[in-house]
C-alpha positions as CSV (number, residue, x, y, z in Angstrom):
1,M,-15.8,11.6,1.0
2,E,-12.1,12.0,0.3
3,L,-11.5,8.5,-1.3
4,N,-13.9,5.9,-2.8
5,V,-12.5,2.4,-3.4
6,D,-14.2,-0.5,-5.1
7,I,-12.6,-3.9,-4.9
8,L,-13.5,-6.8,-7.3
9,T,-12.7,-10.1,-5.6
10,L,-13.7,-13.8,-5.2
11,F,-13.5,-13.4,-1.4
12,P,-15.2,-10.2,-0.2
13,E,-15.0,-11.4,3.4
14,M,-11.2,-11.0,3.4
15,F,-11.6,-7.2,3.4
16,D,-13.5,-7.2,6.7
17,I,-10.1,-6.2,8.2
18,F,-10.8,-2.6,7.0
19,R,-13.4,-2.3,9.7
20,C,-10.7,-2.2,12.3
21,S,-8.3,0.4,13.6
22,M,-7.6,3.7,11.8
23,I,-9.2,2.7,8.4
24,G,-12.3,1.6,10.2
25,R,-12.6,5.0,11.9
26,A,-12.0,6.7,8.6
27,I,-14.9,4.7,7.1
28,N,-17.2,5.6,10.0
29,N,-16.2,9.2,9.7
30,E,-17.0,9.1,5.9
31,I,-13.5,10.0,4.9
32,V,-12.9,6.7,3.1
33,N,-15.4,4.4,1.5
34,I,-14.4,0.8,0.7
35,N,-16.9,-1.4,-1.2
36,T,-16.3,-5.0,-2.3
37,H,-17.9,-6.8,-5.2
38,N,-18.0,-10.6,-5.7
39,I,-16.8,-11.4,-9.2
40,R,-18.9,-14.6,-9.0
41,D,-22.1,-12.5,-9.1
42,Y,-21.2,-11.7,-12.7
43,S,-20.7,-15.3,-13.8
44,K,-23.3,-16.7,-16.2
45,N,-22.2,-20.2,-15.3
46,K,-24.9,-22.1,-13.3
47,H,-22.2,-23.0,-10.7
48,K,-20.9,-19.4,-10.6
49,K,-17.5,-20.6,-11.9
50,T,-15.1,-17.8,-12.8
51,D,-12.2,-20.0,-14.1
52,D,-11.5,-22.5,-16.9
53,Y,-8.7,-24.5,-18.4
54,P,-6.2,-22.5,-20.5
55,Y,-6.3,-22.9,-24.3
56,G,-3.1,-24.6,-25.5
57,G,-2.9,-26.7,-22.4
58,G,-0.9,-26.2,-19.3
59,Q,-1.2,-26.5,-15.5
60,G,-3.8,-24.6,-13.4
61,M,-6.8,-22.6,-14.3
62,V,-7.3,-19.1,-15.7
63,M,-9.9,-16.5,-14.7
64,T,-12.4,-16.1,-17.5
65,V,-12.9,-12.9,-19.3
66,E,-16.7,-12.4,-19.2
67,P,-17.3,-12.1,-15.4
68,L,-14.3,-9.9,-14.9
69,V,-15.1,-7.5,-17.6
70,E,-18.8,-7.3,-16.7
71,A,-17.8,-6.7,-13.1
72,I,-15.5,-3.9,-14.1
73,E,-18.1,-2.3,-16.4
74,S,-20.7,-2.5,-13.7
75,V,-18.6,-0.7,-11.1
76,K,-17.5,1.9,-13.6
77,K,-21.1,3.1,-13.8
78,T,-20.6,4.7,-10.3
79,N,-16.8,4.8,-10.0
80,E,-14.8,6.6,-12.7
81,G,-11.4,5.9,-11.1
82,K,-8.4,4.0,-12.5
83,V,-8.8,0.2,-12.8
84,I,-5.8,-1.4,-11.0
85,F,-5.0,-5.0,-11.3
86,L,-2.8,-6.7,-8.7
87,G,-0.5,-8.9,-10.8
88,P,3.2,-9.9,-11.4
89,R,3.7,-7.9,-14.5
90,G,3.0,-4.7,-12.7
91,K,5.2,-1.9,-11.5
92,A,6.5,-2.6,-8.0
93,F,4.4,-0.7,-5.4
94,N,6.2,1.8,-3.2
95,Q,5.6,4.9,-1.1
96,D,5.8,7.3,-4.1
97,M,3.0,5.3,-5.8
98,A,1.0,5.4,-2.6
99,K,1.3,9.2,-2.5
100,N,0.2,9.6,-6.1
101,L,-2.8,7.2,-5.8
102,S,-3.8,9.0,-2.5
103,K,-4.5,12.1,-4.6
104,E,-7.2,10.2,-6.6
105,K,-10.9,10.5,-5.6
106,N,-11.9,7.1,-7.0
107,L,-10.0,3.8,-7.4
108,I,-11.0,0.3,-8.6
109,F,-8.9,-2.8,-7.6
110,V,-9.2,-6.1,-9.4
111,C,-7.9,-9.2,-7.5
112,G,-6.7,-12.1,-9.6
113,H,-6.5,-15.8,-8.8
114,Y,-5.3,-19.1,-10.1
115,E,-2.7,-18.9,-12.9
116,G,-3.8,-15.4,-13.9
117,I,-6.5,-13.7,-16.0
118,D,-7.6,-14.0,-19.6
119,E,-5.3,-11.7,-21.6
120,R,-8.3,-9.9,-23.0
121,V,-9.2,-8.5,-19.6
122,Y,-6.1,-6.2,-19.8
123,N,-8.0,-4.1,-22.3
124,Y,-10.1,-2.8,-19.4
125,I,-7.2,-2.3,-16.9
126,D,-5.4,1.1,-16.5
127,L,-2.6,0.1,-14.2
128,E,-1.0,-3.2,-13.0
129,V,0.7,-3.2,-9.7
130,S,2.9,-5.8,-8.0
131,L,3.6,-6.0,-4.3
132,G,7.0,-7.7,-5.0
133,D,8.8,-10.5,-6.6
134,F,7.1,-13.4,-4.8
135,V,4.0,-15.5,-5.2
136,L,0.8,-15.0,-3.3
137,T,-2.4,-17.1,-3.2
138,G,-4.4,-14.3,-4.6
139,G,-4.6,-10.6,-5.4
140,E,-6.5,-10.0,-2.1
141,M,-3.2,-10.5,-0.2
142,A,-1.6,-7.7,-2.1
143,C,-4.7,-5.4,-2.3
144,I,-5.1,-5.2,1.5
145,P,-1.7,-3.5,2.3
146,I,-1.8,-1.4,-0.9
147,V,-5.2,0.1,-0.1
148,D,-4.2,0.6,3.6
149,S,-1.0,2.5,2.6
150,I,-3.0,4.7,0.3
151,A,-5.9,5.4,2.6
152,R,-3.8,6.3,5.6
153,L,-2.4,9.3,3.5
154,I,-5.8,10.8,3.1
155,P,-6.2,14.0,5.2
156,G,-8.1,13.2,8.4
157,V,-7.4,9.5,8.5
158,L,-4.4,10.0,10.8
159,K,-4.6,12.7,13.6
160,V,-1.7,14.8,12.3
161,A,0.4,14.9,9.1
162,E,3.5,14.3,11.1
163,S,2.2,10.8,11.8
164,Y,3.2,9.7,8.3
165,E,5.6,12.3,7.2
166,D,8.3,11.1,9.6
167,E,7.7,7.4,8.8
168,S,10.1,5.2,6.9
169,F,10.1,5.7,3.1
170,Y,7.8,8.8,3.2
171,N,10.8,11.2,2.6
172,G,13.1,8.6,1.1
173,V,14.8,7.6,4.3
174,L,14.2,5.1,7.1
175,E,12.6,6.4,10.3
176,Y,14.8,7.2,13.2
177,P,14.9,5.0,16.3
178,Q,12.0,5.5,18.8
179,Y,11.9,5.1,22.6
180,T,9.3,5.2,25.3
181,R,9.1,4.4,29.0
182,P,10.8,3.0,31.0
183,E,13.8,5.3,30.7
184,C,16.1,2.4,31.5
185,F,15.5,-1.3,30.7
186,R,18.0,-4.0,31.8
187,G,20.8,-1.6,31.8
188,E,20.0,0.0,28.4
189,S,19.0,3.7,28.7
190,V,17.2,6.1,26.4
191,P,19.7,8.4,24.6
192,E,20.2,11.5,26.7
193,I,19.5,13.8,23.8
194,L,15.9,12.7,23.7
195,L,15.5,13.7,27.4
196,S,17.1,17.1,27.0
197,G,14.0,19.0,25.8
198,H,16.2,20.7,23.2
199,H,14.0,20.4,20.1
200,E,16.5,21.5,17.5
201,N,19.2,19.1,18.8
202,I,16.6,16.3,18.9
203,R,15.6,17.1,15.3
204,K,19.3,16.9,14.2
205,W,19.8,13.7,16.1
206,R,16.8,12.1,14.5
207,R,17.8,13.2,11.0
208,K,21.3,11.8,11.6
209,Q,20.0,8.5,12.8
210,S,17.6,8.2,9.8
211,L,20.5,8.8,7.4
212,I,22.8,6.3,9.2
213,L,20.1,3.6,9.3
214,T,19.3,4.2,5.6
215,K,23.0,4.1,4.6
216,T,23.6,0.8,6.5
217,R,20.3,-1.0,6.1
218,R,19.1,0.2,2.7
219,P,22.1,1.5,0.6
220,D,19.9,1.3,-2.5
221,M,17.6,4.0,-1.0
222,F,20.6,6.0,0.3
223,K,22.0,6.4,-3.2
224,K,18.8,8.2,-4.3
225,I,18.9,10.8,-1.5
226,T,19.9,14.3,-2.3
227,L,22.0,15.2,0.7
228,S,21.7,18.8,2.1
229,K,24.7,20.7,3.5
230,E,23.4,19.8,7.0
231,D,23.0,16.1,6.1
232,R,26.6,15.9,4.9
233,K,27.8,17.7,8.1
234,L,25.8,15.2,10.3
235,L,27.3,12.2,8.5
236,I,30.9,13.6,8.8
237,E,30.3,14.0,12.5
238,D,29.5,10.3,12.7
239,K,32.9,9.3,11.4
């Protein structure tokens, strides 16, 4: 097993999506293992409640400390990985973080709900991650794309490394434009260079298009690129 993931959640059924597509095949091939654990199972409340009113008053409910901590401690008996909480205080998730986490053998994700978690739970969390500056109905919504982006980088999940190494964000640039059949659609044809069979010229064209797209669509990303001599020449040719 290359990657073992345990997810603590109030809604385990939401993660059935991982049975599909490439991640589903990776699970069947025992490359990735994804387990879900219902936080309600660790509640001592007779109604299996995991939330309560906040001290000091205020709107909404807060996830209680006891079931969350006991769930974490239970999973840690068989999974020694980092405990990651999906929350708004966390560092914004990006491709570099996905790469770093894909090197781990074990990971534990904690999905929050309501107005947040009891502050004391943070004593048991190693890393907080945010999907972005917007509000979701629960941590599950953030956990699914984050786990997917990590798992697809595990060797053997995709057929070849090039499948992700050429993708947007992997090398700090947006991916070049892609075309397939038919060669001509409603008067718009595939660029001739892609039909030439000249691999080096195609490589340069793709690199140039990636740079142009990144510069125009994501100037924030473009500023971080260390341009090679070839990159600068390709961009000059575009002027």
